[in-house]
KEROTI-603936 format. One record per residue: residue in three letters; y, z, x of N, C-alpha, C in turn. Coordinates in Angstrom, 3 decimals, always signed. Layout:
N
node resn ALA	npy Y	npz Z	npx X	capy Y	capz Z	capx X	cpy Y	cpz Z	cpx X $
...
This chain:
88
node resn MET	npy +73.646	npz +20.888	npx -85.043	capy +74.379	capz +19.668	capx -85.194	cpy +73.370	cpz +18.559	cpx -85.364 $
node resn ASN	npy +73.456	npz +17.693	npx -86.353	capy +72.502	capz +16.525	capx -86.506	cpy +73.081	cpz +15.298	cpx -85.672 $
node resn ALA	npy +72.261	npz +15.005	npx -84.695	capy +72.715	capz +14.092	capx -83.619	cpy +73.000	cpz +12.681	cpx -84.261 $
node resn SER	npy +72.336	npz +12.304	npx -85.424	capy +72.536	capz +11.047	capx -85.955	cpy +73.727	cpz +10.785	cpx -86.896 $
node resn LEU	npy +74.432	npz +11.887	npx -87.173	capy +75.608	capz +11.884	capx -87.996	cpy +76.916	cpz +11.909	cpx -87.142 $
node resn LEU	npy +77.968	npz +11.426	npx -87.756	capy +79.253	capz +11.405	capx -87.018	cpy +79.976	cpz +12.691	cpx -87.317 $
node resn THR	npy +79.442	npz +13.712	npx -86.515	capy +80.048	capz +15.109	capx -86.744	cpy +80.490	cpz +15.669	cpx -85.357 $
node resn ALA	npy +81.080	npz +16.796	npx -85.356	capy +81.509	capz +17.454	capx -84.078	cpy +81.733	cpz +18.931	cpx -84.436 $
node resn ALA	npy +81.765	npz +19.567	npx -83.268	capy +82.109	capz +21.110	capx -83.230	cpy +83.438	cpz +21.357	cpx -82.694 $
node resn HIS	npy +84.096	npz +22.293	npx -83.274	capy +85.435	capz +22.696	capx -82.755	cpy +85.551	cpz +24.227	cpx -82.974 $
node resn ARG	npy +86.189	npz +24.940	npx -82.147	capy +86.415	capz +26.374	capx -82.261	cpy +87.224	cpz +26.865	cpx -83.437 $
node resn THR	npy +88.236	npz +26.099	npx -83.832	capy +88.963	capz +26.746	capx -84.826	cpy +89.371	cpz +25.855	cpx -86.094 $
node resn LEU	npy +89.111	npz +24.567	npx -86.003	capy +89.352	capz +23.652	capx -87.164	cpy +88.402	cpz +24.061	cpx -88.348 $
node resn PRO	npy +88.935	npz +23.991	npx -89.560	capy +87.974	capz +24.259	capx -90.636	cpy +86.873	cpz +23.242	cpx -90.873 $
node resn PHE	npy +85.743	npz +23.743	npx -91.305	capy +84.622	capz +22.927	capx -91.609	cpy +84.974	cpz +21.884	cpx -92.572 $
node resn GLY	npy +84.531	npz +20.594	npx -92.335	capy +85.026	capz +19.548	capx -93.319	cpy +86.149	cpz +18.724	cpx -92.869 $
node resn THR	npy +86.903	npz +19.252	npx -91.865	capy +88.085	capz +18.553	capx -91.335	cpy +87.614	cpz +17.253	cpx -90.699 $
node resn LYS	npy +88.261	npz +16.110	npx -91.075	capy +87.975	capz +14.922	capx -90.406	cpy +88.868	cpz +14.756	cpx -89.273 $
node resn VAL	npy +88.429	npz +14.229	npx -88.064	capy +89.137	capz +14.057	capx -86.909	cpy +88.821	cpz +12.733	cpx -86.262 $
node resn MET	npy +89.824	npz +11.964	npx -85.805	capy +89.635	capz +10.875	capx -85.087	cpy +89.707	cpz +11.127	cpx -83.643 $
node resn VAL	npy +88.592	npz +10.840	npx -82.955	capy +88.476	capz +11.159	capx -81.494	cpy +88.496	cpz +9.808	cpx -80.718 $
node resn THR	npy +89.304	npz +9.673	npx -79.788	capy +89.567	capz +8.479	capx -78.992	cpy +89.232	cpz +8.721	cpx -77.506 $
node resn ASN	npy +88.304	npz +7.930	npx -76.934	capy +88.002	capz +7.995	capx -75.568	cpy +89.164	cpz +7.396	cpx -74.793 $
node resn LYS	npy +89.779	npz +8.178	npx -73.916	capy +90.946	capz +7.751	capx -73.199	cpy +90.647	cpz +6.684	cpx -72.157 $
node resn ARG	npy +89.457	npz +6.557	npx -71.664	capy +89.052	capz +5.568	capx -70.658	cpy +88.953	cpz +4.156	cpx -71.174 $
node resn ASN	npy +88.423	npz +3.988	npx -72.475	capy +88.195	capz +2.755	capx -72.960	cpy +88.929	cpz +2.426	cpx -74.310 $
node resn GLY	npy +89.569	npz +3.376	npx -74.834	capy +90.347	capz +3.186	capx -76.162	cpy +89.469	cpz +3.222	cpx -77.388 $
node resn LYS	npy +88.136	npz +3.344	npx -77.347	capy +87.312	capz +3.359	capx -78.513	cpy +87.496	cpz +4.667	cpx -79.245 $
node resn SER	npy +87.474	npz +4.504	npx -80.621	capy +87.680	capz +5.711	capx -81.498	cpy +86.575	cpz +5.799	cpx -82.499 $
node resn VAL	npy +86.379	npz +7.108	npx -83.056	capy +85.425	capz +7.375	capx -84.109	cpy +86.009	cpz +8.517	cpx -84.960 $
node resn VAL	npy +85.698	npz +8.465	npx -86.228	capy +86.088	capz +9.515	capx -87.099	cpy +84.995	cpz +10.422	cpx -87.290 $
node resn VAL	npy +85.082	npz +11.756	npx -86.985	capy +83.977	capz +12.657	capx -87.153	cpy +84.448	cpz +13.806	cpx -88.109 $
node resn ARG	npy +83.463	npz +14.578	npx -88.647	capy +83.725	capz +15.683	capx -89.598	cpy +83.280	cpz +16.898	cpx -88.892 $
node resn ILE	npy +84.070	npz +17.942	npx -88.782	capy +83.799	capz +19.068	capx -88.210	cpy +82.737	cpz +19.990	cpx -89.019 $
node resn ASN	npy +81.652	npz +20.225	npx -88.414	capy +80.540	capz +20.948	capx -89.131	cpy +79.928	cpz +22.095	cpx -88.375 $
node resn ASP	npy +80.525	npz +22.420	npx -87.176	capy +79.925	capz +23.410	capx -86.339	cpy +81.050	cpz +24.081	cpx -85.495 $
node resn ARG	npy +80.708	npz +25.214	npx -84.838	capy +81.708	capz +25.975	capx -84.033	cpy +81.249	cpz +25.613	cpx -82.501 $
node resn GLY	npy +82.170	npz +25.560	npx -81.667	capy +82.029	capz +25.257	capx -80.233	cpy +82.989	cpz +24.262	cpx -79.823 $
node resn PRO	npy +82.965	npz +23.795	npx -78.693	capy +82.050	capz +24.199	capx -77.497	cpy +82.500	cpz +25.450	cpx -76.933 $
node resn PHE	npy +81.661	npz +26.201	npx -76.253	capy +82.025	capz +27.456	capx -75.682	cpy +81.997	cpz +27.357	cpx -74.188 $
node resn ILE	npy +82.281	npz +26.197	npx -73.605	capy +82.424	capz +25.914	capx -72.132	cpy +83.860	cpz +25.797	cpx -71.928 $
node resn ARG	npy +84.369	npz +26.496	npx -70.821	capy +85.728	capz +26.391	capx -70.463	cpy +86.235	cpz +24.997	cpx -70.247 $
node resn GLY	npy +87.379	npz +24.688	npx -70.753	capy +87.961	capz +23.401	capx -70.513	cpy +87.567	cpz +22.321	cpx -71.521 $
node resn ARG	npy +86.594	npz +22.625	npx -72.421	capy +86.247	capz +21.747	capx -73.411	cpy +86.742	cpz +22.203	cpx -74.796 $
node resn VAL	npy +87.121	npz +21.181	npx -75.637	capy +87.709	capz +21.594	capx -76.874	cpy +87.000	cpz +21.064	cpx -78.121 $
node resn ILE	npy +86.342	npz +19.957	npx -77.887	capy +85.508	capz +19.257	capx -79.010	cpy +84.226	cpz +18.803	cpx -78.495 $
node resn ASP	npy +83.149	npz +18.998	npx -79.248	capy +81.856	capz +18.580	capx -78.940	cpy +81.276	cpz +17.589	cpx -79.968 $
node resn VAL	npy +81.149	npz +16.306	npx -79.667	capy +80.788	capz +15.359	capx -80.676	cpy +79.272	cpz +15.123	cpx -80.654 $
node resn SER	npy +78.779	npz +14.619	npx -81.797	capy +77.354	capz +14.408	capx -81.843	cpy +77.032	cpz +13.195	cpx -81.042 $
node resn LYS	npy +75.620	npz +12.996	npx -80.797	capy +75.268	capz +11.818	capx -80.037	cpy +75.625	cpz +10.500	cpx -80.651 $
node resn ALA	npy +75.578	npz +10.424	npx -81.871	capy +75.991	capz +9.162	capx -82.640	cpy +77.530	cpz +8.879	cpx -82.479 $
node resn ALA	npy +78.284	npz +9.928	npx -82.488	capy +79.690	capz +9.760	capx -82.243	cpy +79.982	cpz +9.334	cpx -80.736 $
node resn ALA	npy +79.304	npz +10.077	npx -79.833	capy +79.413	capz +9.772	capx -78.426	cpy +78.999	cpz +8.320	cpx -78.146 $
node resn LYS	npy +78.034	npz +7.815	npx -78.818	capy +77.559	capz +6.459	capx -78.676	cpy +78.646	cpz +5.469	cpx -79.141 $
node resn ASN	npy +79.327	npz +5.810	npx -80.245	capy +80.399	capz +4.945	capx -80.773	cpy +81.603	cpz +4.837	cpx -79.830 $
node resn ILE	npy +81.947	npz +5.904	npx -79.100	capy +83.026	capz +5.815	capx -78.149	cpy +82.722	cpz +5.611	cpx -76.691 $
node resn GLY	npy +81.335	npz +5.311	npx -76.450	capy +80.970	capz +4.952	capx -75.130	cpy +80.942	cpz +6.129	cpx -74.045 $
node resn MET	npy +80.443	npz +7.268	npx -74.540	capy +80.388	capz +8.349	capx -73.569	cpy +78.998	cpz +9.019	cpx -73.506 $
node resn VAL	npy +77.956	npz +8.274	npx -73.903	capy +76.673	capz +8.918	capx -73.971	cpy +76.115	cpz +9.011	cpx -72.464 $
node resn GLN	npy +76.355	npz +8.036	npx -71.613	capy +75.747	capz +8.133	capx -70.262	cpy +76.496	cpz +9.208	cpx -69.436 $
node resn SER	npy +77.893	npz +9.252	npx -69.559	capy +78.683	capz +10.205	capx -68.777	cpy +78.495	cpz +11.568	cpx -69.265 $
node resn GLY	npy +78.239	npz +11.779	npx -70.592	capy +78.006	capz +13.165	capx -71.186	cpy +79.392	cpz +13.749	cpx -71.562 $
node resn THR	npy +80.376	npz +13.623	npx -70.804	capy +81.715	capz +14.084	capx -71.046	cpy +82.724	cpz +13.062	cpx -70.913 $
node resn ALA	npy +83.968	npz +13.168	npx -71.462	capy +84.961	capz +12.282	capx -71.335	cpy +86.311	cpz +12.891	cpx -71.615 $
node resn GLN	npy +87.342	npz +12.365	npx -71.172	capy +88.723	capz +12.733	capx -71.527	cpy +89.056	cpz +12.032	cpx -72.813 $
node resn VAL	npy +89.389	npz +12.853	npx -73.895	capy +89.654	capz +12.173	capx -75.164	cpy +90.959	cpz +12.640	cpx -75.789 $
node resn CYS	npy +91.432	npz +12.004	npx -76.660	capy +92.537	capz +12.447	capx -77.583	cpy +91.887	cpz +12.696	cpx -78.989 $
node resn TYR	npy +92.544	npz +13.559	npx -79.794	capy +92.050	capz +13.640	capx -81.189	cpy +93.268	cpz +13.808	cpx -82.072 $
node resn GLN	npy +93.044	npz +13.225	npx -83.306	capy +93.956	capz +13.450	capx -84.340	cpy +93.323	cpz +13.892	cpx -85.639 $
node resn ILE	npy +93.956	npz +14.862	npx -86.314	capy +93.337	capz +15.289	capx -87.527	cpy +93.746	cpz +14.234	cpx -88.687 $
node resn VAL	npy +92.641	npz +13.809	npx -89.364	capy +92.861	capz +12.795	capx -90.413	cpy +92.765	cpz +13.503	cpx -91.767 $
node resn ASP	npy +93.743	npz +13.340	npx -92.606	capy +93.812	capz +13.993	capx -93.853	cpy +92.916	cpz +13.406	cpx -94.860 $
node resn GLY	npy +91.830	npz +14.090	npx -95.176	capy +90.908	capz +13.700	capx -96.208	cpy +90.343	cpz +12.451	cpx -96.416 $
node resn GLY	npy +90.685	npz +11.411	npx -96.343	capy +90.139	capz +10.066	capx -96.750	cpy +91.189	cpz +9.303	cpx -97.281 $
node resn ASN	npy +92.412	npz +9.798	npx -97.445	capy +93.395	capz +8.992	capx -98.159	cpy +94.254	cpz +8.226	cpx -96.987 $
node resn GLY	npy +93.893	npz +8.262	npx -95.808	capy +94.547	capz +7.587	capx -94.775	cpy +95.714	cpz +8.222	cpx -94.084 $
node resn LYS	npy +96.115	npz +9.365	npx -94.615	capy +97.276	capz +10.131	capx -94.151	cpy +96.872	cpz +10.856	cpx -92.805 $
node resn ILE	npy +97.779	npz +10.966	npx -91.933	capy +97.520	capz +11.696	capx -90.707	cpy +98.304	cpz +12.990	cpx -90.765 $
node resn ALA	npy +97.581	npz +14.099	npx -90.532	capy +98.237	capz +15.392	capx -90.549	cpy +98.605	cpz +15.738	cpx -89.165 $
node resn GLY	npy +99.671	npz +16.632	npx -88.983	capy +100.093	capz +16.956	capx -87.649	cpy +101.116	cpz +15.978	cpx -87.123 $
node resn LYS	npy +101.420	npz +16.237	npx -85.829	capy +102.533	capz +15.513	capx -85.159	cpy +101.966	cpz +14.645	cpx -84.049 $
node resn GLY	npy +100.831	npz +14.172	npx -84.074	capy +100.393	capz +13.321	capx -82.954	cpy +99.006	cpz +13.642	cpx -82.314 $
node resn LEU	npy +98.903	npz +13.107	npx -81.128	capy +97.676	capz +13.252	capx -80.509	cpy +97.629	cpz +14.506	cpx -79.636 $
node resn LYS	npy +96.530	npz +15.081	npx -79.468	capy +96.280	capz +16.180	capx -78.654	cpy +95.440	cpz +15.729	cpx -77.557 $
node resn ASN	npy +95.856	npz +15.965	npx -76.278	capy +95.128	capz +15.530	capx -75.219	cpy +94.107	cpz +16.539	cpx -74.834 $
node resn ILE	npy +92.889	npz +16.035	npx -74.617	capy +91.705	capz +16.956	capx -74.329	cpy +90.937	cpz +16.551	cpx -73.102 $
node resn ASP	npy +90.643	npz +17.439	npx -72.227	capy +89.880	capz +17.221	capx -71.085	cpy +88.468	cpz +17.681	cpx -71.395 $
node resn GLY	npy +87.512	npz +16.801	npx -71.217	capy +86.199	capz +17.355	capx -71.625	cpy +85.358	cpz +16.272	cpx -72.017 $
């Protein structure tokens, strides 16, 4: 994963999927593109690049409780039925 890009790893989402990740502690959000598989640590669902972590204020803590939404392509439509709560 390139740490300077707004990317993330997810176990099952297709590569190229855009996901809005929101830090539940401070409400900051970032849109990332899935380009890798992982994380493979129990209890974690998404692993964001360092650039994305910096955008949502979680670089120092290393992990955070987040919500994510799948964003449909770039046309502004949201796919799915809402937020998924993630611990990690």
